N, C-alpha and C positions, 0 to 999 in steps of 0.2 A: 503494500500500499505507497503511493507518496505520501511526501511531508505535508504537500497538500490537500488531501484527503482527510489523514490522521487530523488535522485544522480544524479544517469543516465539521468532524464528529466530535470531535470534541469544544469546539465553539456550541453546535447543537444540543449537547450534553448539557452542557453548562448551563444554558437557557433553557431546558426542560426544570432540572434541575432547581433552578430560581424560579419556575413557576409552581414546580411542585410544595415549594415553602412558602410561597405567599398565599398558595389556597390553603394550607394549614394555617396560617398564624392570622387570614381571616378569616376562617374558620373559628379558630378559639376566641378571637376579638368576638365575634356574633355571637358564640355560644356563652360568654362570658358575660356579656351584655344583657343574654337574656337571664343568666340563673338569678335565681332569688339569692336580695341582698341578703350578707349577712347580718345575724340579730344580735346585741350586745346583750351578754350575760356576764351578770354580777352580783355578791350575795348583796347587795346596796343599792337597788336598781333603783335609778332616776324618776323621777316622776313624768308620764307624755305630756309633752308641751304642743305637740302637732300631730298630723296623717300628711301618709306619700303615696299619691298613686304610678304609678311606673308604667308608661306606654307598653313596653318590651314585656308585659305580662299579662297587658289585656287588652282584650279585643275589640276596636273602635274609636282607641286612642292616639293621638300620633303627635303626644308631648306627654312629661311628665305633670302631673298637677296636684297639687297640695291640697290640701282641706284647709274651709274657713272655719276657724272656732269663735263662736259666742253663745255668752250664757251659756254655759257648759255643756255645746253640744257644735258637734263639727259636720261641717256642710261639707259634699262632695257636689261640685258642679260641671255637670260632662256633658257634653256634643251627644243628642239624638242618635249617633251611630255608635258608643259604647253598651256593650250588653248587659247589662241592668242587671242578669241572672247570677253569672260569675265574675265576682272583682277582686279582685287580691289588691291589698294596702297593703302599708305600713306604720305602726307608729312609731314617733321619733322625742327625743327628749330635745330642752333648750337649747343644744348645741348641736342638731339635724342629724347625731346620731340614730344611727336605726335601732330599735328596742325590739319590735315582735311582729312575724307576720300577721295579717290576716287573711282569709278568704269567707265570703260573704253572697247570697241570694237578697238584693234589694228592693227585687221585685215582691219581697214576705216582708218588708218592712225594715227599720231602721236595728240595728244593734247598736249594744252598750259593753262599752268599755273600760273600766276602770271608773266608774261614776261620769263616761260623757257620753253621750249618745250622736254613734254616728250615722248622717243620714245622706242620700243622694237624691238630687234632683238634675231632673234633665230638659233640654229645649231644642226643637228645631231650628234654632237662627244659625246660621253660618257663625267658626267660629277662628276668631282671630287668635296667634302668640306670638308674643313680641319675646325671645329671649339675650336679654343685654349682654353683649360682653365682660367678660368680667376685668378687663385691662380696659375698659373704657368707663367714662363717669356711670355712675351708679342712679337708679331711679330718682335716689333720695337727692342726688347733687342735682338733678334735673329738676326736679320739685321744688328746689327752693332757690334757683332762679326766678327772679321777680322778672326780669329785661327778655329772656328766654334766649340769652347768650349761651347760655350752656350745649352740650348738643351730644348726645354716644348713639353708641351703633350695637343692633340687633340683629341678629336670626327672624325674619319673618314666613311664618307657618299659616297656612287659612283653609281650611276645608269648602270647597264649593259645595252648591248644590247639588251637582253632577258626581260626588263623589270624589271628583279630581280633589290634588292638594297645591295648594301654589306657594313658591318656595323662594325667597331671595334674601337679599339683604340691605338693614336699610337703614336712612338715619333718623334719629328722633328729637325732635323738639318741642319745646312748650307751647299752649298755644291760649289767646284770649288777654284780657285787659282782667274788665272786674271779675268773670267767669277765672279766671285764675288764682283765686284766691277760695273758690271753694275747696270744701277736701277731694270729689272724684272730679280731676281734673282732663283736658280734651288736651292732644297731643297732632303733631303732626307728625310726618313721615315720608321718606326719600329715599328711592329706590337708586339703582346706579342705574339703572336704565329703565325706559318707557314699559308699562308693567299694566294689563287690560287686568280688574278685578271684579268678577262677577258680570262682565258684557259690559261696564260702564265708561269704555274705551280705553286704549291705554295712555298712560301719563306716570312721569315720575312722583307727582307731588299728590298726599292724597290724606285729609282732612278726618282726623275719629272725633268724632262730639260727642260730650260728654253728658252734654243735656243735663247737670245736675242741679238749674234753677226749676226745671220744668218738668215735675213732678208727673205727669200723663206720659210724658217722652215720646211724647207724639207731636208736638206744634211743629218743629222743623220738617217734619215727613208730610203733616198736613199741609202747609202753605207751602213749600217749595211745590208739591204735586198741583195745588191752585195755581202759582206761578204759570206750573206748564200749560196746563188747562188754560191759561189767557194765551197762550202762546207769547209771553212773554220769552225772551231772545235767549239763549245757551240758559238755563235755569239749570244748576247743580242735580245731577242725579243721587242717591243717597241707600244703604240698605243699611238696615239693620245689622248686627251682631253682637254678638257676645266678646267681650275682652280680656283676655289674661295677659298676662306680663309677669315674666319668668315663671310660668305655672300658677300663678294664681293670678283667682279670678276677681278683675275690675267694674264687669256688669256690661250692663246693654249699653254701647254703644253708636252714633250714627258714622257710617264710614261715610265719608260724602266725597265727591269733587271739589276742586280747590278752583273758586276764581281764578282763572289767568289765562295768559295767551297761546293756546297751543293746537296742534292739530285734530284731537279729541277732546278738547274744552273751546275756547272762544279764539274761532276761526277768523284770523283777519289779514284781509289784503294790503297792500303797501301804499300807506296812506290813511288807513285807518288806524283808531285810537281807543284805548280803553281807562274808564278814567273811573279812581275812588273817590266820592268828598265827604271829608270830615271838618272836625271842630279845631283839632290841635296843631296852630303852625310849626310845630317840631315835628311833626310825622307825617307833612304834607309839604307837597312844590311852592304853590302859587296861592295866591289870593283868586278868590276866582270871580268876585266883582271887578268891572271899571264904573260901574252906575253910581254915584253918590248916595243915591235915594235906598240903594238898597245896601250897602255900606251906614245906612245909621243905625240909631237906635231902636227903641220899644220890640216891638215885634219879631226883630230879622237881628239874628247873630251873624255873624263872619262866620265863610264856608272856605274852606280851603280844599284844593285838589290836587291831587298827583295821578301821574302817567302810569300806569302798571304794566311790570315786564320791561323796565327798559329807564336805565340811570345815565344815557344820553343826554346832554343838559340843549347839545342841539335840538336831538328831536322832541325833548320834554319843549321848548322855547318855540317849536314848531307846531304842536299840541296844543298850547293854551289860547289858542284865540277862538278855536273852536268851541270850547268849554266856557270860556268870559260869556261869548256870544248868547252862548244857549242858558247861561243862568242869568244872563240880562234879557232874555225877554221872557223868563221865567216870576221875577218881578218886576216888568212892566206890561199893567193890566190893558195898554191899549197895542201889544204887542199881536199879529198875526200868528205869532208862533210857529212861521215859515221852517225854522231851522230845525224843527221837532218832526217826527215820526210820531202823526196824534192819536194813534191807535195804542202803541207802547204807552204815551205818555198819559192818557187819557185811563187805559188797564194797570198800568202800575199805579197811580195814584189810587186806584177800588184796593187792590191789595192792601195794599198802607191803610188804610181806611177800614177796612171789614179785617183786618186784624187786629186793629187798636195797636200795633208796633209802638215800645216807647218811643224807637228812634225812625219817623217816617219820612227826616230830608237828610239826615247826617248817618255819618260813622261806617255805614254799613252801606250806602247809595251807591251805587255804580251806573258810568251811563257808557255806550258805545258809539264813535264818529262813523259812520260809512263814509269812506271816501266814492264809493261807486255813484251813491244817489244824494250823498251831500245831504246827508239829516242823520239827526241825533237821536238814538234810542235809550229809550231806560232797561236799565236792567244790565247785568243778572240779576236775580233776585236774589238777595242774602239772609241769613240772620234770624230766626222767627221765634228763638229761647223765648224771649220778652216778651210773649203777645195774649191775645184773649185772655184776659183779666188775669194774668200769671201773679203782676207786680202795677203796687199804688205809685203812682208821682204825686207827693205829696207836696212841692213848690210849684206845681203847674191847676194851673183851674179845673181845668176838664179830668173828668172822673175817667180811671182807664180800669177800672175793675169791672163796671157793669155792663152789661151788652146793648145796650141803649145809650144814645148820644154821637155827639162827631169831635173826633180827636186831630187827623192829619187837615184836616181840612186850616183848620187854626195857627198853623205850623208854620212859620218862616217864608219860603216862597210859595204856599199855596196858598195863601194868605189874598195877593194880591193877585191870583189863578181864577180866584172865586168873583173875583170881580170881573173877568175876562171871558167876554161871550164867545169865544170860540171853545174856550178851553171849557165852560159849562155847558156848548152844545155837545162837546166830543166825549164827554165823562157820561153824559144822559142817552145819546145812542149807544154808547159804547155798552152800557146795563142795560136798553131795553131791546137792542136789536145786537147786540155785538157777542153776547153768550156768560156775560160780566152773571146776572142772575141765577143760569141755570150752574154755572159754576160754582156760587158760593152754595146754593142748596146740594150739589153734589158732596161739596168737601161737610158738610154738615152731616151729612147721610152716610158718608164713608166712615164713621169711627166706630158701629160697634162689630165690621169686618177688621181694622185694624187691632180694635181691642181684644178681637177673637184669636189673632195672630198670635196679639207679643203677651198673652196674660201670664204663659208659664215663666217667658223667661222674664218677664219686669216683678213677678215674682222672687223671684232669683234678686234680678236688681235690688230690693228694697229687703230683701235681707242682710247681703252686703250695703247696704246705703237704708239709714234710716232718713222720714221724712218728717223732719220739725212741725212742730203743733204751730210755733209761734209765727213761723211763716204763711201758714194757711189760714190764719180765721176763715175767709169766705169760704172755702172749704166746709168750713167746722160746722159754721153757722148754716146751710146750705143742705148739707146733708148728716151733720152728726157725728165723720170720723174725717179721719185724712188719708184713709187708705188710697193702694193703688185707684181701685174702682171707685174710688169717690171723684180720682181727680179726673178719671175719663169721664165720670158721669157732667161732673162740672164742663167740662170741655164741649163735651155731647153737645149738651142744652145751649151752653153758651152759647156756639156758633149758629144752635138752631133758632135763638131768638137773635143773633145779631144778623140772622137772613128777615124774621118778621120785623124788626124795627128799620130796618133799610127802603123793605119792600112796602112798608108803611108811609113813611115820609114821603117816599121817591113817588107813590100814587098821590097823595097829596095833595103834592107840588104839580101833577098833573093834571 
């Protein structure tokens, strides 16, 4: 045999041996990960501090889940895919060390372990787990950052309704201003590449809304669906999910498209601009008025504008004129409002008025300039957790709790608009002939179906997060308790009575 042939045979043999060793090592690691964890056995055994359920030992789990301890009870919140009839789990001590291993059929009820009742709950909402890397800032570091400058990195896993698991690596940061002070916090996640989540379109940035102050958990869903029914442009889609972070249950969240420029978000051509207006000059680029009247005192406050998705000073300067012209038309009651798409202007007003949002004219108000038809469109709609009688505004004369009365029309630029005949004609036509009346009734009538779909997930959420009575006096007064069922009954009745009030008022005017 030639030296060349010998060398070829040796090379082949070496590769074969390496492959066999790789298979053996991989198999060992796989078996090791699936072996039951060793339990701690000492004469002075420590007290149980927690419980752990491993995905490798339980069908239908795709990450390890920690039990939630409350009032001497442990809750395992599990996805619908978990086999509740045969679940294996461990008790742990204060250091996280394993104490004992258990197997239980939870379809027959809970189990008591050393005075702790261990139970299991399931919901059919999709599940997301964010597993934060140990060498990056912790969740505590993230949540202690009031200005959201701290960011961390995590593995992302989500089960889809069709059974697929979506995986990726994400950057996480906090989100929200006043809502960031709540215990249940909202987050923004960012993928390395565009990722489609549950058919909402591929994008890098996604929002996880906590809806912490909305004890129905439904307001953003209801009003964004209403905005879509009103054909307001580029309204964000959302899906309700159960969120886990590091295997710990954090409650029901709204996985939502971020309002931003993008192929699957706000699609823009050359010369188009997306703006947001607000009241804080430190967070926005330019004052939106050139009209001295609009900059006056009284009912009008200064509103500032920013160009979204761009820090290019030349582009920002080029965009200013369109937003300033639009704002000046809003404040001029004799204007023909020619810069606006009148359908979106009228329907956006109705959305703000119907919802009784506490911020109808600023903060979360977006406008879109279309270069192709030289028109300004109102929207996309955004941020409707502070609506439908959820919070009072004691420093304003108008009532924001009860479903009657008008609120948006007495705020800022809506005051001169209600002295503008063209605007009055547009909102009347939108209500009578443009589908607004029907969309309002549809929103109110949709609540029972939404409640039925969310009931099990909501029960889990409000074991994890309490509903404070002191913030829900109106619900307590109307329904004698502050439970989720009463919260959703309030929302359903509120929307129905709101429809009745608007219909009656519009009928009397005609």
